[in-house]
C-alpha positions in Angstrom: -45.5 68.6 -39.0 -46.9 66.0 -41.3 -47.3 65.4 -45.0 -50.9 65.0 -45.9 -51.8 64.4 -49.6 -48.5 66.0 -50.6 -49.0 69.1 -48.5 -47.0 69.9 -45.3 -49.4 70.5 -42.4 -48.5 72.1 -39.1 -50.4 70.8 -36.1 -50.8 73.5 -33.5 -53.4 75.3 -31.4 -55.5 78.4 -31.7 -54.1 81.7 -30.4 -56.7 81.9 -27.6 -56.0 78.3 -26.4 -54.8 78.3 -22.8 -52.0 76.0 -23.7 -50.8 78.2 -26.6 -47.2 79.4 -26.4 -46.8 82.9 -27.8 -43.2 84.0 -27.1 -39.8 82.5 -26.9 -39.7 83.2 -23.1 -42.8 81.1 -22.7 -41.2 78.4 -24.9 -38.1 78.4 -22.6 -40.3 78.1 -19.5 -42.3 75.2 -21.1 -39.1 73.4 -22.1 -37.7 73.7 -18.5 -41.0 72.4 -17.1 -41.1 69.4 -19.5 -37.3 68.8 -19.2 -36.8 67.9 -22.8 -39.0 68.6 -25.9 -38.9 67.7 -29.6 -39.3 70.6 -32.0 -41.9 68.9 -34.3 -44.8 66.5 -33.8 -43.8 62.8 -33.3 -45.3 59.5 -32.3 -46.2 60.7 -28.8 -49.2 63.1 -29.1 -48.6 66.5 -27.6 -44.9 65.9 -27.0 -43.5 68.8 -29.2 -43.2 72.5 -29.4 -45.1 72.4 -32.7 -48.3 71.2 -31.0 -48.2 74.1 -28.5 -47.9 76.9 -31.0 -49.9 78.8 -33.7 -49.4 77.0 -37.0 -49.6 80.2 -39.1 -46.7 81.8 -37.2 -44.2 79.2 -38.4 -41.6 80.5 -41.0 -43.0 84.0 -40.8 -39.5 85.2 -40.3 -40.6 87.3 -37.3 -38.4 86.3 -34.2 -41.1 87.6 -31.9 -43.7 85.0 -33.0 -42.0 82.4 -35.2 -41.1 79.2 -33.4 -38.6 78.4 -36.2 -36.7 81.5 -35.2 -37.0 80.7 -31.5 -34.8 77.6 -31.8 -31.8 79.9 -32.8 -32.6 82.3 -29.9 -32.8 79.5 -27.4 -29.5 78.0 -28.6 -27.8 81.4 -28.6 -29.0 82.2 -25.1 -27.9 78.8 -23.8 -31.4 78.5 -22.4 -31.5 74.8 -23.4 -29.4 72.5 -25.5 -30.5 72.3 -29.1 -29.8 69.6 -31.7 -31.1 66.4 -33.3 -31.7 64.5 -30.1 -35.0 62.7 -30.7 -35.0 59.9 -33.2 -32.7 62.0 -35.4 -35.1 64.9 -35.2 -34.5 68.4 -33.7 -35.4 69.3 -30.1 -34.4 70.8 -26.8 -33.0 69.4 -23.6 -33.1 71.6 -20.4 -30.0 72.2 -18.4 -31.3 69.9 -15.6 -31.6 66.9 -18.0 -28.5 67.3 -20.0 -26.3 65.1 -17.7 -28.8 62.2 -17.8 -29.1 62.3 -21.6 -25.3 62.5 -21.9 -24.7 59.6 -19.5 -27.3 57.4 -21.1 -26.6 58.2 -24.8 -22.9 58.0 -24.4 -23.1 54.9 -22.2 -20.4 56.3 -20.0 -18.0 56.9 -22.9 -16.2 60.0 -23.9 -15.6 60.0 -27.6 -11.9 59.0 -27.4 -12.9 55.9 -25.4 -15.7 55.1 -27.9 -13.1 55.2 -30.7 -10.5 53.2 -28.7 -13.2 50.5 -28.2 -13.9 50.4 -31.9 -17.5 51.6 -31.4 -17.2 54.8 -33.4 -16.8 55.1 -37.2 -13.9 56.7 -39.0 -16.2 59.4 -40.3 -17.3 60.3 -36.8 -13.7 60.5 -35.6 -12.8 62.9 -38.5 -15.5 65.2 -37.2 -14.8 64.9 -33.5 -11.1 65.3 -34.0 -11.9 68.9 -34.8 -13.3 69.4 -31.3 -10.5 67.5 -29.5 -8.1 68.8 -26.8 -7.1 72.4 -27.4 -10.0 72.7 -29.9 -12.6 71.6 -27.4 -14.1 75.1 -27.2 -14.3 75.7 -31.0 -17.5 76.6 -32.8 -17.7 75.6 -36.4 -20.1 76.5 -39.2 -21.6 73.4 -40.8 -19.8 74.2 -44.1 -16.5 74.6 -42.2 -17.0 71.3 -40.4 -17.8 69.6 -43.7 -14.7 71.0 -45.3 -12.2 70.5 -42.5 -13.4 66.9 -41.8 -12.9 66.0 -45.5 -16.4 65.6 -46.6 -17.6 66.6 -50.1 -17.5 65.7 -53.8 -14.0 64.2 -53.7 -14.0 63.2 -50.0 -16.2 61.4 -47.5 -19.9 60.9 -48.0 -22.7 60.9 -45.5 -21.9 64.2 -43.7 -25.5 64.9 -42.5 -26.2 61.4 -41.2 -22.8 61.4 -39.4 -23.5 64.7 -37.7 -27.0 63.7 -36.8 -25.7 60.5 -35.2 -23.1 62.4 -33.2 -25.9 64.6 -31.9 -28.0 61.6 -31.0 -25.0 60.3 -29.0 -24.7 63.8 -27.3 -21.2 64.5 -28.6 -22.3 67.5 -30.7 -25.1 70.1 -30.5 -26.1 73.2 -32.5 -24.7 76.2 -30.7 -26.2 78.9 -32.9 -27.4 79.9 -36.4 -25.4 82.6 -38.1 -25.0 84.2 -41.5 -21.8 83.6 -43.4 -19.5 86.7 -43.7 -17.8 88.2 -46.7 -14.3 89.6 -46.7 -15.6 92.9 -45.2 -17.1 91.1 -42.3 -20.7 91.6 -43.5 -23.3 88.9 -43.1 -25.0 87.5 -46.2 -27.4 84.7 -47.1 -29.4 82.3 -44.9 -28.3 81.6 -41.4 -26.2 78.5 -41.1 -26.0 76.0 -38.2 -22.9 76.4 -35.9 -21.8 73.2 -34.2 -20.0 72.7 -30.8 -19.8 70.2 -28.0 -22.4 70.2 -25.2 -19.4 70.7 -22.8 -18.5 73.9 -24.6 -22.1 75.2 -24.2 -22.9 74.1 -20.6 -19.5 73.2 -19.1 -17.5 70.0 -18.8 -18.4 69.3 -15.2 -22.1 69.8 -15.6 -22.5 67.8 -18.8 -20.7 64.8 -17.2 -22.1 65.2 -13.7 -24.3 62.0 -14.0 -21.4 59.8 -15.0 -21.3 58.4 -11.4 -24.6 56.5 -12.0 -25.0 53.5 -14.4 -26.1 54.7 -17.9 -29.1 52.4 -17.8 -30.3 54.2 -14.7 -30.2 57.5 -16.5 -32.2 55.9 -19.3 -34.8 54.8 -16.8 -35.1 58.3 -15.4 -35.8 59.7 -18.9 -38.4 57.0 -19.7 -40.2 57.4 -16.3 -40.3 61.1 -16.8 -42.0 60.7 -20.2 -44.4 58.2 -18.7 -45.3 60.7 -16.0 -45.9 63.5 -18.6 -47.6 61.3 -21.2 -49.1 58.2 -19.5 -50.7 57.1 -22.8 -47.3 56.7 -24.5 -46.4 53.1 -25.4 -43.1 51.5 -24.6 -42.2 51.4 -28.3 -43.0 55.1 -28.7 -40.8 56.0 -25.7 -37.9 53.8 -26.9 -38.0 55.5 -30.3 -37.8 58.9 -28.7 -35.1 58.0 -26.2 -32.9 56.2 -28.8 -30.0 53.9 -28.1 -26.8 54.1 -26.0 -23.4 54.6 -27.5 -22.3 51.5 -29.3 -25.9 50.2 -28.8 -26.7 50.0 -32.5 -26.7 46.4 -33.8 -23.4 45.6 -35.4 -22.0 42.7 -37.3 -20.1 40.4 -35.0 -16.4 40.9 -35.3 -14.0 38.0 -35.0 -12.2 37.9 -31.7 -8.7 39.4 -31.7 -5.7 38.3 -29.7 -4.0 41.1 -27.9 -0.8 42.0 -29.7 1.1 42.9 -26.5 3.4 44.7 -26.1 3.3 46.0 -29.7 -0.1 47.5 -29.2 1.2 49.4 -26.2 4.3 50.5 -28.1 2.0 51.8 -30.9 -0.1 53.7 -28.5 3.1 55.3 -27.1 4.3 55.9 -30.7 7.5 54.0 -29.8 9.1 52.1 -32.6 10.3 48.8 -30.9 9.4 45.9 -33.3 11.5 43.3 -31.4 12.1 44.4 -27.8 14.9 42.6 -26.0 14.3 40.8 -22.7 16.0 43.7 -20.9 13.8 46.2 -22.6 10.7 44.2 -21.5 12.1 44.4 -18.0 12.4 48.1 -18.4 8.8 48.3 -19.6 7.6 46.4 -16.5 9.7 48.7 -14.3 8.2 51.8 -15.9 4.6 50.5 -15.6 5.4 49.7 -12.0 5.9 53.4 -11.3 2.3 54.2 -12.4 -0.7 54.4 -10.0 -2.5 51.2 -9.2 -5.6 51.9 -11.2 -3.6 53.0 -14.2 -1.5 49.8 -14.1 -4.6 47.6 -13.8 -6.3 49.3 -16.8 -3.2 49.0 -19.0 -3.0 45.3 -18.2 -6.6 44.6 -18.9 -6.8 46.7 -22.1 -3.4 46.0 -23.7 -2.4 42.6 -22.4 -5.8 41.0 -22.3 -7.3 43.0 -25.2 -10.5 44.0 -23.3 -12.4 47.1 -24.4 -12.7 50.0 -22.0 -16.3 49.1 -21.4 -15.3 45.6 -20.4 -12.5 47.0 -18.3 -15.0 49.2 -16.6 -17.2 46.2 -15.8 -14.3 44.5 -14.0 -12.9 47.6 -12.2 -16.2 49.3 -11.4 -15.1 52.4 -13.2 -17.0 53.9 -16.2 -15.7 53.2 -19.7 -15.0 56.9 -20.2 -13.0 57.1 -17.0 -11.0 54.0 -18.0 -10.1 55.6 -21.3 -9.0 58.8 -19.5 -6.8 56.8 -17.1 -5.3 54.9 -19.9 -4.3 58.0 -21.8 -2.9 59.5 -18.6 -0.8 56.4 -18.0 0.5 56.6 -21.6 1.5 60.2 -21.1 3.4 59.2 -18.0 5.1 56.3 -19.8 6.2 58.7 -22.6 8.0 61.0 -20.1 11.7 61.1 -20.8 12.6 59.6 -17.4 10.3 56.5 -17.9 10.7 55.9 -21.6 14.5 55.6 -21.1 13.9 52.5 -19.0 12.2 50.9 -22.0 14.6 52.1 -24.7 17.8 51.3 -22.9 16.5 48.3 -21.0 16.4 47.8 -17.2 20.0 46.7 -16.8 21.2 49.1 -19.4 19.6 52.0 -17.7 20.9 50.9 -14.3 24.5 50.7 -15.6 24.2 54.1 -17.3 22.9 55.8 -14.2 25.7 54.3 -12.0 28.2 55.6 -14.6 26.7 59.0 -14.1 27.1 58.7 -10.4 30.7 57.6 -10.9 31.4 60.7 -13.1 30.1 62.9 -10.3 32.3 61.1 -7.8 35.4 61.7 -9.9 34.5 65.3 -10.2 34.3 65.7 -6.5 37.7 64.0 -6.1 39.2 66.5 -8.5 37.8 69.3 -6.4 39.3 67.8 -3.3 36.0 66.9 -1.8 36.6 63.4 -0.6 33.6 63.2 1.8 31.2 64.2 -0.9 32.8 61.9 -3.5 32.4 58.9 -1.1 28.6 59.7 -0.7 27.9 59.6 -4.5 27.5 55.8 -4.5 25.6 55.5 -1.2 21.9 55.0 -0.8 19.8 58.2 -0.5 19.0 57.2 3.2 22.6 58.0 4.0 21.7 61.7 3.8 20.9 63.4 7.1 17.1 63.7 7.7 16.1 61.3 4.9 14.0 58.4 6.1 13.9 54.8 4.8 10.5 55.6 3.4 11.8 58.5 1.4 14.7 56.3 0.1 12.2 53.5 -0.8 10.2 56.0 -3.0 13.4 57.0 -4.7 14.5 53.4 -5.2 11.1 52.5 -6.8 11.8 55.2 -9.3 15.3 53.8 -10.1 17.2 56.4 -8.1 19.5 53.9 -6.3 22.2 56.3 -5.0 22.9 59.9 -4.1 24.8 60.5 -7.3 21.8 59.6 -9.4 19.6 61.7 -7.1 21.9 64.7 -7.7 21.8 64.2 -11.4 18.0 63.9 -11.3 17.7 67.2 -9.6 19.0 68.9 -12.7 15.7 68.3 -14.4 12.9 70.9 -14.4 10.7 70.4 -11.4 12.2 67.0 -10.8 10.2 66.2 -7.7 6.8 66.3 -9.6 8.0 63.4 -11.8 8.6 60.8 -9.1 5.6 59.0 -7.5 5.3 59.9 -3.9 7.8 62.8 -4.0 6.0 66.1 -3.8 7.1 69.6 -2.7 7.5 68.7 1.0 9.7 65.7 0.6 11.5 67.3 -2.4 12.4 70.3 -0.3 13.9 67.9 2.4 16.0 66.1 -0.2 17.3 69.3 -1.7 18.1 70.7 1.7 19.9 67.4 2.6 22.1 67.6 -0.4 22.8 71.3 0.2 23.8 70.9 3.8 26.0 67.9 2.8 27.9 70.1 0.4 26.7 68.2 -2.7 25.0 71.2 -4.3 25.1 75.0 -3.8 22.8 77.9 -4.4 23.3 77.9 -8.2 21.9 74.3 -8.5 18.6 74.3 -10.4 16.7 72.3 -7.8 17.8 74.6 -5.0 16.6 77.7 -6.8 13.2 76.0 -7.5 12.7 75.1 -3.9 14.1 78.1 -2.0 13.7 81.1 -4.4 10.0 81.6 -5.0 10.5 84.5 -7.4 12.6 82.2 -9.6 10.1 79.4 -9.2 7.1 81.4 -10.3 9.0 83.1 -13.2 10.2 79.7 -14.4 6.6 78.3 -14.3 5.3 81.3 -16.2 8.1 81.0 -18.8 7.4 77.3 -19.4 3.7 78.0 -19.7 4.4 80.6 -22.3 6.7 78.2 -24.2 4.0 75.6 -24.1 1.3 77.9 -25.4 3.6 79.2 -28.2 4.2 75.6 -29.2 0.5 75.0 -29.4 -0.2 78.0 -31.6 
């Protein structure tokens, strides 16, 4: 489509041309053959749906013949991904090529990691927050998206350009075109774009299935494919169509920042500790030590050294998106009640408190006339029958230094899932060891979880319902 002497001209073919596309099904077949296709004419001759269709049929309003109507049909059928993917202009990407565009355009980042690395704008985040976590499968009319993200007369400016940029980066797409509805549920007016994430339309696993290859390789795939289809296309024309990677837009150089450790980590954990004591710092190190190796390394590089997730990925050999995901997982683990107490109370403070808990249990057994059980409260877990030194080491690494602390820990819901290396099998052995030593009975929470499967599944279901109620 071009403007010639003030008149918009459609560039297409005659109805009897062998290359002419007459129906939406033929259009879908052509898109799948090409792999990806702009809607309108662009710098590469022939590389558009416009140039393969009958000009007079455009905007006729007849979905049988109007290519403008086909875009809605294709998006609605999930026959291809539709959005502004080509130099800020509309077009289609086939299912086969979605992973490569996502990997290249995002540069290996999911949006949260892009924001954490300060490569996304505040306006972009306001929009993408509406599709985050439990809202990841939402579909929003353009006017809803504008309103909920705070754009408008009294709010943010640049809504259209921000949404276009997010589509170019493959974080958003057009899911459908639908009419607004009145209070009676009746449609009225022009159809409006409905936005969603590519993951919602084609599935999380498929969209990100090329994340295992370097983003630049995905970009080369796309460029070589265009060169095969249109050998006369110049390098500059291809670059313009392909676009830039996430964070690839030239930016003003920012001054280097020193890592504000550990305050930056505390802020990420939403923990208010302005002046941590030496003991609290020891507790932080102990809690971090309970994380997985890759999580620990990423936290060190990102928070202590101040590296972006992309830079962390270059060091670790993991994509920036994966680094961001592992960082957020590590933060969730650090915020668990068991681990965060080591930070709040300090290492020595927590040790003393846990030993006092064991001492209280010992006194209670003495009152009950159970001298043998009382004596075991302050012993190492490997004093239990059937417990190996390896099992005891795993417990010690989690700060469970004696049997009394272990017994107290077992009062927590699904306690064995919260300790690195202690799963169902080892957890069952530990529960059985305490049971046969007379330290717990059938009424003990851990015993019911391990040996009463009806109770176990009912409790799981109840906790899941409580979680879902809390999210609603």
